[in-house]
C-alpha positions as a Python dict, from the first residue, in 0.01 Angstrom:
ca = {
    (1, 'M'): (0, 0, 0),
    (2, 'A'): (129, 347, -81),
    (3, 'S'): (221, 551, 224),
    (4, 'C'): (160, 919, 283),
    (5, 'A'): (530, 981, 230),
    (6, 'N'): (540, 879, -134),
    (7, 'I'): (196, 922, -288),
    (8, 'S'): (279, 1282, -379),
    (9, 'D'): (501, 1137, -651),
    (10, 'V'): (192, 1003, -830),
    (11, 'R'): (118, 1223, -1132),
    (12, 'C'): (-259, 1169, -1144),
    (13, 'P'): (-430, 1403, -889),
    (14, 'E'): (-748, 1193, -888),
    (15, 'L'): (-547, 886, -792),
    (16, 'V'): (-371, 1078, -514),
    (17, 'I'): (-707, 1184, -369),
    (18, 'F'): (-845, 831, -401),
    (19, 'V'): (-545, 684, -217),
    (20, 'L'): (-568, 948, 54),
    (21, 'K'): (-936, 871, 102),
    (22, 'M'): (-885, 497, 113),
    (23, 'T'): (-571, 488, 329),
    (24, 'P'): (-739, 539, 671),
    (25, 'R'): (-1010, 284, 595),
    (26, 'V'): (-766, 24, 466),
    (27, 'C'): (-526, 82, 755),
    (28, 'T'): (-806, 36, 1006),
    (29, 'I'): (-851, -319, 877),
    (30, 'V'): (-497, -416, 774),
    (31, 'Y'): (-304, -281, 1073),
    (32, 'G'): (-588, -307, 1324),
    (33, 'F'): (-709, -661, 1259),
    (34, 'I'): (-479, -851, 1021),
    (35, 'N'): (-109, -765, 1047),
    (36, 'I'): (-117, -788, 1428),
    (37, 'Y'): (-101, -1167, 1387),
    (38, 'K'): (226, -1162, 1193),
    (39, 'E'): (411, -830, 1230),
    (40, 'P'): (548, -678, 1552),
    (41, 'W'): (277, -465, 1703),
    (42, 'Q'): (524, -177, 1735),
    (43, 'A'): (550, -171, 1354),
    (44, 'C'): (180, -86, 1320),
    (45, 'L'): (200, 238, 1518),
    (46, 'S'): (345, 459, 1245),
    (47, 'K'): (99, 316, 991),
    (48, 'H'): (-198, 430, 1200),
    (49, 'L'): (-45, 777, 1230),
    (50, 'E'): (3, 794, 851),
    (51, 'A'): (-360, 692, 813),
    (52, 'Y'): (-468, 963, 1056),
    (53, 'E'): (-284, 1228, 852),
    (54, 'S'): (-437, 1097, 528),
    (55, 'G'): (-789, 1097, 667),
    (56, 'A'): (-754, 1443, 820),
    (57, 'S'): (-618, 1585, 494),
    (58, 'V'): (-928, 1478, 295),
    (59, 'G'): (-1190, 1532, 565),
    (60, 'D'): (-1248, 1167, 657),
    (61, 'I'): (-1241, 1259, 1025),
    (62, 'E'): (-1416, 947, 1154),
    (63, 'Y'): (-1158, 706, 1013),
    (64, 'A'): (-874, 946, 1087),
    (65, 'I'): (-961, 946, 1458),
    (66, 'T'): (-1038, 574, 1449),
    (67, 'N'): (-676, 517, 1344),
    (68, 'L'): (-557, 750, 1618),
    (69, 'Y'): (-754, 548, 1872),
    (70, 'Q'): (-624, 218, 1730),
    (71, 'R'): (-271, 352, 1744),
    (72, 'N'): (-314, 439, 2112),
    (73, 'N'): (-459, 98, 2197),
    (74, 'T'): (-176, -82, 2023),
    (75, 'A'): (79, 143, 2193),
    (76, 'N'): (-84, 61, 2526),
    (77, 'D'): (-48, -310, 2448),
    (78, 'C'): (318, -254, 2352),
    (79, 'G'): (394, -94, 2689),
    (80, 'E'): (440, 265, 2576),
    (81, 'K'): (530, 497, 2863),
    (82, 'L'): (205, 576, 3042),
    (83, 'S'): (264, 951, 3078),
    (84, 'T'): (299, 976, 2699),
    (85, 'L'): (0, 750, 2642),
    (86, 'S'): (-211, 959, 2879),
    (87, 'Q'): (-149, 1265, 2663),
    (88, 'H'): (-233, 1072, 2345),
    (89, 'Y'): (-563, 938, 2479),
    (90, 'E'): (-658, 1281, 2613),
    (91, 'E'): (-590, 1441, 2275),
    (92, 'C'): (-781, 1166, 2091),
    (93, 'A'): (-1080, 1213, 2323),
    (94, 'K'): (-1081, 1590, 2263),
    (95, 'R'): (-1074, 1549, 1887),
    (96, 'A'): (-1350, 1288, 1891),
    (97, 'F'): (-1563, 1510, 2116),
    (98, 'Q'): (-1512, 1814, 1893),
    (99, 'H'): (-1635, 1616, 1592),
    (100, 'N'): (-1927, 1457, 1779),
    (101, 'L'): (-1784, 1105, 1740),
    (102, 'M'): (-1927, 996, 2072),
    (103, 'T'): (-1836, 626, 2062),
    (104, 'L'): (-1472, 710, 1993),
    (105, 'W'): (-1485, 982, 2259),
    (106, 'R'): (-1621, 748, 2526),
    (107, 'S'): (-1376, 475, 2432),
    (108, 'S'): (-1081, 715, 2453),
    (109, 'V'): (-1193, 853, 2789),
    (110, 'I'): (-1242, 500, 2929),
    (111, 'K'): (-890, 403, 2819),
    (112, 'H'): (-751, 732, 2950),
    (113, 'Q'): (-906, 653, 3289),
    (114, 'L'): (-726, 318, 3292),
    (115, 'I'): (-394, 489, 3222),
    (116, 'L'): (-450, 744, 3501),
    (117, 'D'): (-535, 464, 3744),
    (118, 'L'): (-221, 269, 3655),
    (119, 'M'): (-17, 585, 3706),
    (120, 'G'): (-174, 632, 4049),
    (121, 'I'): (-328, 967, 3953),
    (122, 'E'): (-658, 1039, 4124),
    (123, 'Q'): (-827, 1215, 3837),
    (124, 'N'): (-1162, 1165, 3667),
    (125, 'A'): (-1104, 1148, 3291),
    (126, 'F'): (-1473, 1228, 3227),
    (127, 'A'): (-1467, 1553, 3428),
    (128, 'P'): (-1349, 1791, 3150),
    (129, 'Y'): (-1659, 1701, 2951),
    (130, 'D'): (-1919, 1645, 3225),
    (131, 'S'): (-1836, 1722, 3587),
    (132, 'G'): (-2100, 1476, 3708),
    (133, 'A'): (-1992, 1184, 3489),
    (134, 'T'): (-1773, 894, 3603),
    (135, 'E'): (-1679, 558, 3461),
    (136, 'E'): (-1939, 401, 3688),
    (137, 'S'): (-2217, 630, 3562),
    (138, 'C'): (-2101, 567, 3204),
    (139, 'F'): (-2125, 192, 3259),
    (140, 'A'): (-2471, 220, 3419),
    (141, 'S'): (-2598, 435, 3133),
    (142, 'A'): (-2447, 207, 2867),
    (143, 'R'): (-2594, -99, 3034),
    (144, 'Q'): (-2939, 56, 3045),
    (145, 'S'): (-2923, 164, 2681),
    (146, 'K'): (-2764, -168, 2577),
    (147, 'E'): (-2449, -10, 2434),
    (148, 'I'): (-2262, -339, 2432),
    (149, 'S'): (-1932, -203, 2302),
    (150, 'V'): (-1904, 48, 2588),
    (151, 'C'): (-1993, -213, 2850),
    (152, 'R'): (-1743, -456, 2699),
    (153, 'L'): (-1462, -200, 2702),
    (154, 'I'): (-1523, -97, 3064),
    (155, 'C'): (-1520, -463, 3168),
    (156, 'M'): (-1190, -511, 2984),
    (157, 'T'): (-1024, -210, 3148),
    (158, 'R'): (-1156, -301, 3494),
    (159, 'K'): (-1025, -656, 3463),
    (160, 'Y'): (-688, -529, 3345),
    (161, 'L'): (-653, -284, 3631),
    (162, 'A'): (-773, -524, 3900),
    (163, 'F'): (-542, -798, 3772),
    (164, 'F'): (-232, -582, 3756),
    (165, 'K'): (-305, -443, 4104),
    (166, 'G'): (-335, -797, 4241),
    (167, 'D'): (-707, -776, 4322),
    (168, 'F'): (-787, -1117, 4174),
    (169, 'D'): (-1129, -1159, 4335),
    (170, 'T'): (-1245, -836, 4171),
    (171, 'A'): (-1082, -943, 3845),
    (172, 'G'): (-1269, -1273, 3862),
    (173, 'A'): (-1599, -1101, 3938),
    (174, 'V'): (-1553, -865, 3643),
    (175, 'Y'): (-1463, -1163, 3424),
    (176, 'E'): (-1799, -1321, 3514),
    (177, 'L'): (-1979, -994, 3441),
    (178, 'S'): (-1794, -956, 3110),
    (179, 'Q'): (-1946, -1278, 2979),
    (180, 'E'): (-2260, -1074, 2910),
    (181, 'Y'): (-2054, -878, 2655),
    (182, 'S'): (-1859, -1146, 2473),
    (183, 'I'): (-1533, -1049, 2303),
    (184, 'Y'): (-1567, -1342, 2063),
    (185, 'S'): (-1842, -1178, 1859),
    (186, 'I'): (-1621, -893, 1733),
    (187, 'G'): (-1303, -849, 1531),
    (188, 'R'): (-987, -910, 1729),
    (189, 'Q'): (-762, -609, 1770),
    (190, 'T'): (-465, -614, 2004),
    (191, 'I'): (-685, -507, 2293),
    (192, 'I'): (-894, -825, 2249),
    (193, 'L'): (-587, -1049, 2226),
    (194, 'V'): (-443, -896, 2543),
    (195, 'T'): (-779, -935, 2717),
    (196, 'M'): (-772, -1307, 2638),
    (197, 'F'): (-418, -1324, 2779),
    (198, 'I'): (-528, -1151, 3100),
    (199, 'D'): (-841, -1369, 3122),
    (200, 'G'): (-622, -1678, 3109),
    (201, 'L'): (-397, -1550, 3388),
    (202, 'I'): (-695, -1457, 3605),
    (203, 'A'): (-848, -1801, 3551),
    (204, 'L'): (-530, -1990, 3638),
    (205, 'Y'): (-487, -1791, 3958),
    (206, 'L'): (-847, -1858, 4059),
    (207, 'A'): (-805, -2228, 3976),
    (208, 'R'): (-529, -2242, 4239),
    (209, 'K'): (-719, -2035, 4493),
    (210, 'H'): (-1064, -2192, 4461),
    (211, 'R'): (-1008, -2565, 4440),
    (212, 'K'): (-1379, -2640, 4431),
    (213, 'E'): (-1396, -2453, 4100),
    (214, 'E'): (-1055, -2563, 3976),
    (215, 'T'): (-1185, -2746, 3671),
    (216, 'K'): (-1393, -2450, 3555),
    (217, 'W'): (-1111, -2198, 3585),
    (218, 'A'): (-836, -2432, 3465),
    (219, 'D'): (-1033, -2503, 3147),
    (220, 'I'): (-1059, -2132, 3075),
    (221, 'G'): (-688, -2083, 3135),
    (222, 'F'): (-599, -2380, 2917),
    (223, 'R'): (-815, -2250, 2629),
    (224, 'M'): (-638, -1915, 2639),
    (225, 'L'): (-301, -2092, 2646),
    (226, 'E'): (-395, -2293, 2337),
    (227, 'S'): (-499, -1973, 2157),
    (228, 'M'): (-162, -1813, 2234),
    (229, 'K'): (20, -2123, 2112),
    (230, 'N'): (-166, -2107, 1781),
    (231, 'W'): (-93, -1736, 1734),
    (232, 'M'): (271, -1783, 1833),
    (233, 'K'): (315, -2002, 1522),
    (234, 'H'): (269, -1685, 1316),
    (235, 'S'): (442, -1432, 1542),
    (236, 'T'): (680, -1529, 1818),
    (237, 'W'): (749, -1157, 1864),
    (238, 'N'): (397, -1070, 1978),
    (239, 'F'): (288, -1388, 2149),
    (240, 'S'): (582, -1588, 2286),
    (241, 'N'): (613, -1403, 2616),
    (242, 'K'): (237, -1431, 2671),
    (243, 'C'): (234, -1799, 2583),
    (244, 'F'): (525, -1875, 2815),
    (245, 'L'): (367, -1688, 3105),
    (246, 'L'): (36, -1870, 3066),
    (247, 'E'): (221, -2200, 3049),
    (248, 'A'): (422, -2108, 3360),
    (249, 'E'): (103, -2037, 3553),
    (250, 'Y'): (-54, -2359, 3423),
    (251, 'S'): (257, -2551, 3534),
    (252, 'F'): (230, -2380, 3875),
    (253, 'L'): (-125, -2513, 3899),
    (254, 'K'): (-13, -2863, 3801),
    (255, 'E'): (286, -2848, 4043),
    (256, 'D'): (539, -2896, 3764),
    (257, 'H'): (822, -2697, 3922),
    (258, 'K'): (1085, -2749, 3652),
    (259, 'R'): (855, -2645, 3369),
    (260, 'A'): (718, -2349, 3563),
    (261, 'I'): (1064, -2204, 3630),
    (262, 'Y'): (1169, -2253, 3268),
    (263, 'C'): (854, -2083, 3133),
    (264, 'Y'): (867, -1788, 3374),
    (265, 'N'): (1225, -1716, 3272),
    (266, 'A'): (1143, -1766, 2903),
    (267, 'S'): (856, -1518, 2933),
    (268, 'I'): (1080, -1260, 3097),
    (269, 'A'): (1348, -1299, 2829),
    (270, 'S'): (1099, -1285, 2542),
    (271, 'A'): (921, -975, 2677),
    (272, 'R'): (1257, -803, 2724),
    (273, 'D'): (1385, -895, 2378),
    (274, 'N'): (1062, -787, 2208),
    (275, 'H'): (1018, -463, 2403),
    (276, 'F'): (704, -538, 2605),
    (277, 'I'): (839, -380, 2923),
    (278, 'H'): (505, -394, 3108),
    (279, 'E'): (473, -766, 3044),
    (280, 'E'): (837, -818, 3137),
    (281, 'G'): (747, -664, 3472),
    (282, 'L'): (441, -885, 3498),
    (283, 'A'): (644, -1201, 3431),
    (284, 'E'): (906, -1094, 3686),
    (285, 'E'): (628, -1035, 3939),
    (286, 'K'): (462, -1371, 3871),
    (287, 'L'): (793, -1553, 3906),
    (288, 'A'): (856, -1370, 4234),
    (289, 'F'): (522, -1481, 4378),
    (290, 'Y'): (584, -1835, 4261),
    (291, 'L'): (920, -1832, 4440),
    (292, 'L'): (754, -1694, 4754),
    (293, 'H'): (514, -1987, 4737),
    (294, 'E'): (819, -2214, 4717),
    (295, 'R'): (973, -2028, 5015),
    (296, 'C'): (1265, -1903, 4808),
    (297, 'H'): (1252, -1555, 4957),
    (298, 'K'): (1594, -1430, 4846),
    (299, 'D'): (1535, -1516, 4479),
    (300, 'A'): (1179, -1381, 4501),
    (301, 'L'): (1311, -1049, 4631),
    (302, 'D'): (1546, -1015, 4333),
    (303, 'H'): (1259, -1064, 4089),
    (304, 'L'): (1034, -823, 4278),
    (305, 'Y'): (1301, -556, 4240),
    (306, 'N'): (1321, -638, 3868),
    (307, 'A'): (944, -605, 3838),
    (308, 'K'): (954, -269, 4014),
    (309, 'K'): (1216, -140, 3768),
    (310, 'C'): (997, -243, 3474),
    (311, 'Y'): (685, -84, 3620),
    (312, 'E'): (879, 233, 3704),
    (313, 'S'): (1002, 254, 3344),
    (314, 'W'): (646, 200, 3224),
    (315, 'G'): (526, 476, 3458),
    (316, 'A'): (281, 253, 3650),
    (317, 'H'): (337, 409, 3990),
    (318, 'A'): (26, 247, 4138),
    (319, 'L'): (178, -94, 4065),
    (320, 'V'): (515, 9, 4207),
    (321, 'K'): (340, 110, 4530),
    (322, 'N'): (168, -229, 4544),
    (323, 'L'): (498, -410, 4497),
    (324, 'D'): (655, -222, 4786),
    (325, 'K'): (428, -423, 5017),
    (326, 'A'): (536, -751, 4856),
    (327, 'V'): (902, -650, 4885),
    (328, 'A'): (855, -590, 5257),
    (329, 'I'): (700, -936, 5300),
    (330, 'A'): (974, -1106, 5099),
    (331, 'A'): (1246, -917, 5284),
    (332, 'S'): (1103, -1013, 5623),
    (333, 'G'): (1094, -1380, 5523),
    (334, 'F'): (1453, -1366, 5400),
    (335, 'S'): (1585, -1197, 5712),
}
């Protein structure tokens, strides 16, 4: 596909205009739904920005801002620094609001709220537009009016936040609620693939915690693991660290110590090599808690410090604060 950088060389003005009009629509599909299975997600970011510029230049504002929103979601799933991402989501929300693209506006504000929460910033992302609105009121309104896409997105962000903050009971409860708004009935962008990854990790934790429901949760975790294995055949870059972490947690459940340790370390290495710093931190954290379970406090402490460094680089100060408590527990056990 011609990019915005070289289509000016085309001598036919009508063709230039046609390409400019089609670029944002094509990019929405190609880089939002297709290439994410085979190309590094980071490679899609510039394509969405090119598509935004093309759409804005010919007045296709809806698809221009759609690409901006897709770019932000993919950047989020790549572990872009949260302070930068916060600015991008805020700007996307403003542009969508100005052009009365209310679905894109709500989606951007919902994602912006997630970023603020991860950063530990007590700020209501809805406030600049409606001082009385909150994510909770947005969810209640969307549920009443049966706006499935809004309900689905809020469930995804709530699960993500609860999981990363270690509130697994809340994450499990939101998972159950989210089944009313299935992710399997829509096209799979990176946000859906990451949601499946997080769902698998939530399920495998709950399988260990709630032995009476072990089969139910283990089956969910295993299904997500199998999905990651299938996708990893096409892109080790995007999926290997996720696959290894799911397998590590599954091995933890099955008390396969040797395989668990191998997969945790493989997930850490893959996330580091492929520049998913947030998921590198997650894998370090999960290995640390596994080692605490095995009463290896000294090794656990090392990995907790590694996780903190990753989360600090990501800008997730709320997660760093949470880990400080775990570090204190590990340090007391070691001493």
